[in-house]
C-alpha positions in Angstrom: 48.0 -8.4 68.5 47.0 -11.9 68.3 46.5 -11.7 64.5 50.0 -10.0 64.4 51.5 -13.1 66.0 49.9 -15.6 63.7 50.6 -13.7 60.8 54.1 -13.8 61.6 54.3 -17.6 62.6 52.6 -18.2 59.1 55.0 -15.7 57.5 58.0 -17.8 59.0 56.4 -21.2 58.6 55.5 -21.2 54.6 59.1 -20.5 54.0 60.7 -23.0 56.2 58.2 -25.9 55.4 58.7 -24.9 51.4 62.2 -25.1 51.8 61.8 -28.4 53.8 59.9 -30.2 50.8 62.6 -29.0 48.2 65.6 -30.5 50.4 63.8 -33.7 51.3 64.3 -34.4 47.3 68.0 -34.5 47.6 67.6 -36.1 51.3 65.5 -38.9 50.1 67.6 -39.8 46.9 70.8 -39.9 49.5 68.8 -42.3 52.0 67.5 -44.4 48.7 70.9 -44.6 47.8 72.3 -45.7 50.9 69.4 -48.0 51.2 70.4 -49.8 48.0 73.9 -50.1 49.0 72.7 -51.5 52.3 70.4 -54.4 50.5 73.4 -54.9 48.1 75.8 -55.5 51.0 73.2 -57.6 53.1 71.9 -59.8 50.0 72.8 -63.1 52.2 71.1 -61.7 55.7 68.0 -62.6 56.8 64.5 -60.6 56.3 64.1 -59.4 59.6 67.8 -57.8 59.4 67.0 -56.1 56.4 63.9 -54.8 57.3 65.4 -53.4 60.3 67.9 -51.6 58.3 65.5 -50.4 56.1 63.1 -49.1 59.0 66.2 -47.3 60.3 66.6 -45.4 57.1 62.9 -44.7 56.8 63.0 -43.0 60.2 66.3 -41.6 59.5 64.9 -39.8 56.8 61.9 -38.2 58.6 64.1 -37.1 61.4 66.2 -35.4 58.6 63.2 -33.5 57.2 61.9 -32.4 60.7 65.7 -31.3 61.5 65.8 -29.4 58.1 62.4 -27.7 59.2 63.7 -26.4 62.3 66.9 -25.0 60.8 65.0 -23.3 58.2 62.5 -22.1 61.0 65.5 -20.7 62.8 67.5 -19.2 59.7 64.7 -17.6 57.8 63.1 -15.0 60.1 62.1 -12.7 57.2 60.2 -13.9 54.2 62.4 -13.2 50.8 65.5 -13.6 52.3 65.8 -17.6 52.4 69.5 -19.1 52.0 70.6 -22.5 51.4 70.3 -24.9 53.9 74.0 -26.1 54.2 77.4 -24.3 52.8 77.4 -26.4 49.7 73.8 -26.1 49.0 74.6 -24.4 45.4 75.0 -28.1 44.4 71.2 -28.1 43.8 71.8 -26.5 40.3 73.2 -28.9 37.9 73.6 -27.0 35.1 76.2 -24.8 37.0 78.7 -27.4 36.4 79.2 -26.0 32.8 80.3 -22.6 34.4 83.7 -21.8 34.5 83.7 -19.8 37.7 82.2 -19.9 41.1 80.5 -16.6 40.4 78.4 -18.4 37.6 77.3 -20.9 40.2 76.5 -18.5 42.9 74.6 -16.6 40.3 72.4 -19.4 39.4 71.9 -20.7 42.9 70.6 -17.0 43.9 68.4 -16.7 40.9 66.8 -20.1 41.6 66.7 -19.2 45.3 65.1 -16.2 44.8 62.6 -17.7 42.5 61.9 -20.7 45.1 61.5 -17.9 47.8 59.2 -15.6 45.5 57.1 -18.5 44.7 56.9 -20.4 48.1 53.2 -19.5 48.8 52.0 -21.3 45.3 54.2 -24.2 45.8 53.1 -24.9 49.3 49.3 -24.5 48.4 50.0 -27.0 45.5 51.5 -29.3 47.7 48.3 -28.8 50.2 45.8 -29.3 47.7 47.2 -32.9 46.6 47.9 -33.5 50.3 44.1 -32.9 50.8 43.3 -35.5 48.1 45.8 -38.0 49.6 44.2 -37.4 53.0 40.8 -38.1 51.9 42.2 -41.2 50.3 43.7 -42.2 53.3 40.6 -41.8 55.5 38.6 -43.6 52.9 41.0 -46.8 53.5 40.5 -45.8 57.5 36.6 -46.1 57.0 36.8 -49.2 54.9 38.9 -51.1 57.4 36.3 -50.1 59.9 33.5 -51.3 57.5 34.9 -54.8 56.8 35.3 -55.4 60.3 31.3 -56.0 60.8 30.1 -56.4 57.1 29.0 -59.8 56.0 31.1 -61.5 58.8 30.7 -65.1 60.4 32.3 -67.1 62.9 34.4 -70.0 61.9 34.0 -73.5 63.0 35.4 -74.2 66.4 38.4 -75.9 65.0 39.7 -73.1 63.2 39.1 -70.9 66.4 41.1 -73.2 68.6 43.7 -73.5 65.9 44.1 -69.7 65.7 44.3 -69.5 69.6 46.9 -72.1 69.5 49.2 -70.7 66.9 49.1 -67.1 68.9 50.1 -68.7 71.8 52.9 -70.5 69.9 54.2 -67.4 68.5 53.7 -65.4 72.1 51.0 -63.5 71.0 49.6 -61.6 74.3 46.7 -60.0 72.2 43.4 -61.6 71.9 43.1 -62.4 68.0 39.8 -63.2 66.5 39.0 -65.1 63.3 36.0 -64.3 61.0 34.9 -65.3 57.7 33.9 -62.3 55.5 31.7 -62.2 52.1 33.2 -59.0 52.0 36.7 -59.7 50.9 38.8 -62.3 48.7 41.9 -61.8 50.1 43.0 -62.7 53.7 43.7 -59.2 55.7 44.7 -58.0 59.3 42.4 -55.3 61.1 43.5 -53.4 64.0 46.4 -52.9 66.4 44.8 -53.1 69.7 42.4 -55.7 69.1 43.2 -57.4 66.2 40.6 -59.4 63.9 42.2 -61.9 61.1 39.3 -61.8 58.0 39.5 -64.8 55.8 37.0 -64.9 52.8 34.0 -66.9 53.0 34.6 -70.6 52.0 38.5 -70.3 51.7 38.2 -72.9 55.0 36.4 -75.5 53.6 37.9 -75.5 49.9 41.2 -75.3 50.5 43.3 -78.0 52.4 44.0 -77.6 56.0 48.0 -77.4 55.9 47.5 -74.2 53.2 45.0 -72.7 55.6 47.1 -72.9 58.7 50.5 -71.5 56.7 48.4 -68.4 55.7 47.1 -67.9 59.3 50.6 -68.3 60.7 51.5 -65.6 58.1 48.8 -63.2 59.0 49.6 -63.8 63.2 53.2 -63.0 62.0 52.1 -59.5 61.1 50.0 -59.4 64.2 53.2 -60.3 66.2 55.3 -57.9 64.7 53.0 -54.8 64.9 52.9 -54.4 61.3 49.7 -52.7 61.2 50.9 -49.8 63.2 54.2 -49.4 61.1 51.9 -49.3 58.1 49.8 -46.9 59.3 52.7 -44.7 59.7 54.0 -45.4 56.1 50.8 -44.2 54.9 51.1 -40.8 56.7 54.6 -40.4 55.5 53.9 -41.4 51.6 51.0 -38.8 52.0 52.8 -36.2 53.2 56.0 -36.8 50.8 54.1 -38.2 47.7 56.3 -36.5 45.4 59.7 -37.9 46.8 60.6 -40.8 45.0 63.4 -41.9 47.2 61.0 -42.2 50.3 58.5 -44.2 48.4 61.3 -46.4 47.0 62.5 -47.1 50.8 58.6 -47.6 51.8 58.4 -50.1 49.0 61.4 -52.0 50.2 59.8 -51.9 53.8 56.7 -53.6 52.4 58.5 -56.5 50.7 60.8 -57.1 53.5 57.8 -57.3 56.1 56.0 -60.0 53.7 59.5 -62.0 53.6 59.6 -61.8 57.5 56.1 -62.9 57.9 56.8 -66.0 55.1 60.1 -66.8 57.1 57.9 -67.0 60.5 55.0 -69.0 58.8 58.0 -71.3 57.3 59.7 -71.5 60.3 56.3 -73.2 61.9 55.3 -75.3 58.8 58.7 -76.5 57.8 56.5 -76.9 54.4 57.7 -74.5 51.1 55.8 -76.4 48.9 52.4 -76.0 50.8 53.1 -72.5 51.7 53.6 -71.9 48.0 50.6 -73.4 46.9 48.9 -71.5 49.1 49.9 -68.3 47.7 49.1 -69.1 44.4 45.4 -70.6 45.4 44.7 -67.4 46.8 46.0 -65.5 43.8 43.5 -67.6 41.8 40.7 -66.8 44.6 41.6 -62.9 43.8 41.5 -63.1 40.2 38.1 -65.0 40.3 36.7 -63.8 43.1 34.4 -60.6 43.8 35.4 -57.4 43.1 35.8 -56.3 46.7 39.4 -57.1 46.7 42.0 -56.7 49.4 45.3 -58.2 47.6 47.4 -60.8 49.8 50.2 -61.5 47.7 50.2 -58.4 45.6 51.4 -58.0 41.9 52.3 -61.0 39.8 55.8 -60.0 39.5 55.9 -59.5 43.3 54.3 -62.8 43.9 56.8 -64.4 41.6 59.5 -62.7 43.8 58.1 -64.3 47.0 57.7 -67.6 45.5 61.3 -67.4 44.2 62.9 -66.3 47.4 60.9 -68.8 49.3 62.2 -71.7 47.1 65.6 -70.6 46.5 66.1 -69.5 49.9 67.9 -66.4 49.0 67.0 -62.7 48.4 66.4 -61.5 45.0 68.2 -59.1 43.1 66.8 -55.5 42.2 64.2 -55.2 39.2 65.2 -53.6 36.1 63.2 -50.6 37.4 64.8 -50.4 40.4 68.3 -50.5 38.7 67.4 -47.7 37.0 66.4 -45.6 40.0 69.4 -46.5 41.8 71.8 -45.8 39.2 70.1 -42.4 38.8 69.9 -41.3 42.3 74.0 -42.2 42.2 74.4 -39.9 39.0 72.2 -37.1 40.6 73.8 -37.2 43.9 77.5 -37.4 42.3 76.3 -34.2 40.0 75.1 -32.5 43.1 78.2 -33.1 45.1 80.6 -32.1 42.2 78.9 -29.0 42.0 79.1 -28.1 45.6 83.0 -29.4 45.6 83.6 -27.1 42.4 81.7 -23.8 44.0 84.0 -24.7 47.6 87.2 -25.1 45.8 87.0 -22.0 43.6 85.7 -19.9 46.2 88.7 -21.1 48.5 91.1 -20.1 45.2 89.7 -16.9 44.9 89.4 -15.5 48.6 92.0 -17.6 50.3 95.3 -17.3 47.9 94.4 -13.6 46.7 96.3 -14.1 43.3 94.8 -11.8 40.7 96.7 -13.5 38.1 95.3 -17.0 39.2 93.9 -19.0 36.5 90.3 -20.2 37.3 89.7 -22.2 34.2 91.5 -23.5 30.9 92.4 -20.2 29.1 94.0 -19.7 25.5 97.8 -20.2 25.3 99.6 -17.2 25.6 103.2 -16.9 23.8 106.4 -15.9 25.6 106.8 -13.1 23.2 103.6 -11.4 23.7 103.7 -11.9 27.5 107.3 -10.0 27.5 106.1 -7.4 25.1 102.9 -6.8 27.6 104.8 -6.4 30.7 107.5 -3.9 29.0 104.8 -1.7 27.9 103.0 -1.9 31.1 106.2 -1.0 33.0 107.6 1.8 30.8 103.9 3.6 31.0 103.9 3.3 34.6 107.1 4.8 35.2 106.2 7.5 32.9 103.0 8.6 34.4 104.6 8.3 37.9 107.4 10.4 36.9 105.2 13.2 35.4 102.8 13.3 38.4 106.2 13.6 40.5 107.5 16.7 38.8 103.9 18.2 38.2 103.6 17.9 42.2 106.9 19.6 42.9 106.2 22.5 40.6 102.5 23.0 42.3 104.3 22.9 45.6 107.0 25.4 44.3 104.1 27.8 43.4 102.8 27.9 46.4 99.7 25.5 46.1 98.8 23.8 49.4 97.0 21.1 47.5 95.1 19.9 44.6 91.8 21.2 44.5 90.9 20.5 40.8 89.5 17.2 39.5 92.8 15.2 38.5 92.9 12.4 35.6 94.0 9.0 35.8 97.6 9.5 36.0 97.3 12.3 38.8 95.1 10.0 40.8 97.7 7.1 40.4 100.6 9.6 41.4 98.6 10.8 44.3 98.2 7.6 45.8 101.6 5.9 44.7 103.5 9.0 45.9 102.5 11.1 48.9 103.2 14.5 48.6 106.8 15.6 50.7 105.8 18.8 52.6 102.7 16.8 53.8 104.6 14.0 55.4 107.3 16.5 56.4 110.0 14.3 54.2 113.2 16.3 53.0 113.1 17.1 49.3 114.8 14.5 47.0 117.3 15.9 44.4 116.8 15.1 40.8 119.9 12.5 40.6 118.3 10.6 43.8 114.9 10.6 42.3 116.4 9.1 38.9 118.2 6.4 41.1 115.0 5.9 43.1 113.2 5.8 39.5 116.1 3.1 38.4 115.5 1.0 41.2 111.9 0.9 40.9 112.3 0.2 37.5 114.9 -2.6 38.3 112.3 -3.9 40.6 109.6 -3.8 38.4 111.4 -5.6 35.9 112.3 -8.2 38.4 108.4 -8.6 39.0 107.4 -8.7 35.4 110.1 -11.9 35.1 108.4 -13.4 38.1 105.1 -12.7 36.6 106.4 -14.0 33.3 107.6 -17.1 34.8 104.2 -17.5 36.6 102.4 -17.2 33.2 104.5 -19.8 31.6 103.8 -22.5 34.7 100.3 -21.4 34.2 100.3 -22.2 30.6 102.1 -25.4 30.9 99.6 -26.6 33.8 96.8 -25.8 31.4 98.3 -27.8 28.7 98.6 -30.7 31.2 94.8 -30.0 31.9 93.7 -30.0 28.1 95.5 -33.1 28.0 93.9 -34.8 31.1 90.8 -33.7 30.0 91.3 -35.5 26.4 92.4 -38.4 28.6 89.1 -38.4 30.5 87.0 -37.9 27.8 88.7 -41.0 25.9 88.2 -42.8 29.0 84.5 -41.7 29.2 84.1 -43.2 25.8 85.6 -46.7 26.5 83.5 -46.7 30.0 80.3 -45.8 28.1 81.1 -48.5 25.3 81.9 -51.0 28.4 78.8 -50.0 30.2 76.4 -50.6 27.1 78.0 -53.8 26.4 77.6 -54.5 30.0 74.0 -53.5 30.0 73.0 -55.5 26.5 74.5 -58.6 28.4 72.5 -57.6 31.6 69.7 -57.3 29.4 70.2 -60.8 28.0 70.4 -62.5 31.3 67.6 -60.7 32.7 65.6 -61.5 29.7 66.6 -65.3 30.3 65.7 -65.1 33.9 62.6 -63.6 33.3 61.7 -66.3 30.8 62.4 -69.1 33.3 60.6 -67.3 36.0 57.6 -67.0 33.8 57.9 -70.7 33.0 58.2 -71.6 36.3 55.1 -69.6 37.4 53.1 -70.8 34.5 54.2 -74.7 35.9 52.9 -73.6 39.3 49.9 -72.3 38.4 48.8 -75.3 36.0 50.0 -77.5 39.2 47.7 -75.3 41.4 45.2 -75.8 38.8 45.7 -79.6 39.0 46.2 -79.6 42.4 42.7 -77.7 43.0 40.9 -80.1 40.4 42.5 -82.9 42.4 41.1 -81.4 45.8 37.7 -80.7 44.2 37.4 -84.8 43.2 39.0 -85.5 46.8 36.4 -83.8 48.4 33.7 -85.5 45.9 35.1 -88.8 46.9 35.1 -88.0 50.4 31.5 -87.1 50.3 30.9 -90.4 48.4 32.9 -92.2 51.0 31.1 -90.3 53.7 27.5 -91.7 52.2 28.9 -95.2 51.8 30.0 -95.2 55.4 26.7 -94.1 56.5 25.2 -96.9 54.5 27.4 -99.3 55.9 26.7 -98.1 59.4 22.8 -98.3 58.5 23.3 -101.7 57.2 25.5 -102.8 60.4 22.5 -101.4 62.5 20.1 -103.7 60.3 22.6 -106.8 60.9 22.9 -105.9 64.6 18.8 -105.9 64.8 18.6 -109.1 62.5 21.4 -111.0 64.7 19.2 -109.8 67.8 16.0 -111.3 66.1 17.9 -114.3 65.3 19.0 -114.7 68.7 15.5 -114.4 70.2 14.2 -116.8 67.6 17.2 -119.0 68.8 15.7 -118.8 72.4 12.3 -119.4 71.4 13.2 -122.4 69.3 15.3 -123.6 72.0 12.4 -123.2 74.5 10.1 -124.9 72.0 12.7 -127.6 71.8 12.7 -128.1 75.6 8.8 -128.1 75.5 8.8 -130.7 72.6 11.0 -132.9 74.6 9.0 -132.7 77.6 5.9 -133.3 75.7 7.6 -136.3 74.2 8.6 -137.5 77.2 5.0 -137.2 78.1 3.9 -139.1 75.4 6.3 -141.9 76.1 4.9 -142.3 79.6 1.5 -141.9 78.2 2.3 -144.5 75.7 3.8 -147.1 78.5 0.7 -146.7 80.7 -1.5 -147.5 77.5 0.6 -150.7 77.4 0.3 -151.8 80.9 -3.2 -151.1 80.6 -3.7 -153.3 77.6 -1.9 -156.3 79.3 
């Protein structure tokens, strides 16, 4: 019983999950398009506001996929009977736009739906294999993050420990943040969510100016304050599940870029030194290029570093890159095709089932002349009247001969008469005379003629409408050519502007790199000069000590000399007294 229940759940889950993956493609394009529009509308807004909007769209996409899975789970109880998610889901077949009726679109959708339904286990299996590979890579990254917490780490000086504690208190971080130097990495990184650790490459604290190191520490503390480690972990899980979805991957890249911009803004708000922060970014980029092989990039790729530096210096958000523009425009085009196909299918279906006109024109048709229409309707009317009259005469003869009903297989004309004109004795109606029958036929012929005129007028109106549609199609085609030429001209102009801007940015990056190199050389010279000054200061201190010792000795010698002078004075006084005594004795 348990095996049957488990098998039923698996048979129900695989189709639901497979269709969720398929629907996630157009849902991802939809959310990516909305994200592009939002970023364009909020170009002058702050990085935090743009980040929150991107995060809302990211969570919205995940919620839409979960809702899609629940819908498919409820709708697809029996394998092999899967249906599109929503009424307009025939739009997933873009080539169906080239069909002239809704039946062609439905047939294509049914064909592809049956194909996906039949191959869902294979598609889910392929997804699962790649998912396992991605999961192994993600687990390897988690293991690496745990290893670098303890591998080749050392405690920094007490000054930097107190600096990190002061900055954490200033940013209102309630968690205990630990700062360690690591010889295993070459770029700053934050590890852990509940007990965060900031890892700094060994030697950076002593080789870079203090203000640059403080700016980077503030940037990493901003990540801890915003709980970016946890959000980044959720992003990695979503990217592992939807690795094939370009819309989700683009939204996730926007989240990462805006996250770094938010932390840059927090660091600049504390330091108020744009130049120092930019120099710190460039210094760390150089350390990454010439450091050890175990790298965790802090600023990212070169273009990404350029975008960050340009945003900091110009104080405005950057435009989309060429690749992002192509993806955004392509997403809009694909969604437009899907929505157009859905609209065409719905309109044609409504026109077919709602109005019920058998003569409605579903697509542009060939031009029908008035004469051919008149001949066709006249011939049709005469043929119908002749068949009806023949059938009525035959029915009366059979009734008069005592035949109760028609038992033989009838031809097309007899079938028409049986349906169109019920037998009189069966309906208990009085028998009509030939004159009345002729009058009735004449009345019916007039009605048929009036109907033929109405149909002819409708055909003329349809013809005029078809001509209008052809003229409109020609106008649309001409306008499309004009728009294509205009778009090509604008694209060429945009390429020229982008090239000029790229050259300027490249020149700015080169100048910044050269300035950073000069600053680094100057820092080395300053460091050497500081060492020499320290040695000279030590020598001066030693000389001062020796001078003080010599002064002390001189002072002691002066005291001795003073004492000796006093003794000499006493001795001199004694000598004078002795001389006076000698003089007195001589006399």
